N, C-alpha and C positions, 0 to 999 in steps of 0.2 A: 627593672620594671616588672619582670615576671615574678620575682620573689617578693617584692614589696607592694606592687600594684599602686604605687603612689601616683595620683593624678590620672589614672586610667580606669575606665569602667570595665566591668567583668567581660563584656562582649569583646572589647579591644584586647584584653589580656588573653582570652581564649583564642582569638584569631592569631595573635602573635605566637602563641604556643603551638598552634597547628602549623604555622609557617616554619617555626624553628624545627619541629619534628620532621616536616617534609624536606627541608634543606639538609638536615642531618642525614636522612636516608639517601638523598641524591648525592651528597658528598661521598658517602661510603660507596655508592654505586660507581661514581666517577673514578675514585681512587682504586677500587677493585678492577675497573675496566682498564686502567693504564698500567697496573701492575702486571708484569709478565710472568711472575711466578708466585705461588702461594708461600714459598719459603722466604720471600722478601718481607721487609718490615712494613707494618701497616700502622705506624705510630701516629699518623695524622688523621686516622679514622675516628669516628665517634664510637662505632661499634665494630671492633676488629673481626669478630666472627661473621658479622653480616658482610663486611667488605671481602673477606676471604671466600665466602659463599658466592658473591658476585664475581670474583676473580675466577673461580672454578667454572661457573656457568659460562663466562665469556670464553674461556679456554676450550670448553667442550663444543662451542657452536661457532667459533670464528670463521672457519673456512666453508661454511655452508650457507645456503640461502636462508635457512632458519636464523642464522646469526645476523644477517642483514635485516631481516624482518624484526627480530628481537631488538636490535639497536634502534631501528626506526621507531618502534612502539615505545621503547623506554624514553627516547628523546621527546616524543610527542607527549607522553605522560608527564615528564618533568616540566615541560613548557606549560602544559595545561594547569598543573598544580601551582606553578608560580604565578600565572595569570589570574587564576581563581583566588589565590590567597594574598595578593598584593593589589595596590591601587596604582593608577597611572600617575597621580600627583605625588611627587617626592615629599616626604615628611621633613627631611633635613637636606635641602639641595646643596647648601654650602659644605656640609659634612660629607655628603656623597661625592662632591667634587674633590675634596681633600683626599678621601680614600682612593678614588680613581687615580688621582695624580700620583699619590704615593705608590700605588701598585704599578703604574706605568714607569715610574722611576727605577723600578727593579730591572727593567729591560735595558740592555745596552743600546744607546742611540744609533750606533753604526749599523744596526740591523734593520733600520727603518729609513725611508726616504723623507723628504721635507714635508710630506703630507701625512706621515704616520703610517704609511702602508709598508708592510714587511718586505724587505728585500730577500726573498727566499734563496735565490741562487747565491747572492753575495753573503748571506748569513751562513749558508751551508759551507761556502768556501772559507769564511772566517772561522767557523767551528773546526773545519778540517786542518787549517793552518795553525791555529792556536791550541787546539785540543779542548776548547771549551764546548760545553753542551749548549744547544740553543734553548 
């Protein structure tokens, strides 16, 4: 859609491109945040240097009040960007449901109760006894 603009007006293409850019940036931030070392691979990032920078920033501020404030502000900014650049009505609800179902299928069912709530203590025990990561 972004490359060919078939069936979409310029305004919609611009909005979609802004959303894409914002999601790419936040993806790099989230990957940088969970990486514990800058020596680890950043292959799932959009911009590896940006993700490494985020990783270094997180490592410098994790144990301080500044780190907590930074995390809170980044989460608020990410949420605000997504709310501002998306609409409440799903464009493709069936496709969204299929993607969500496929993503949830990646998780082992024994880690959740019958309502889909994670069994944290059971999951931790499961990971400890089997050697699998959660």
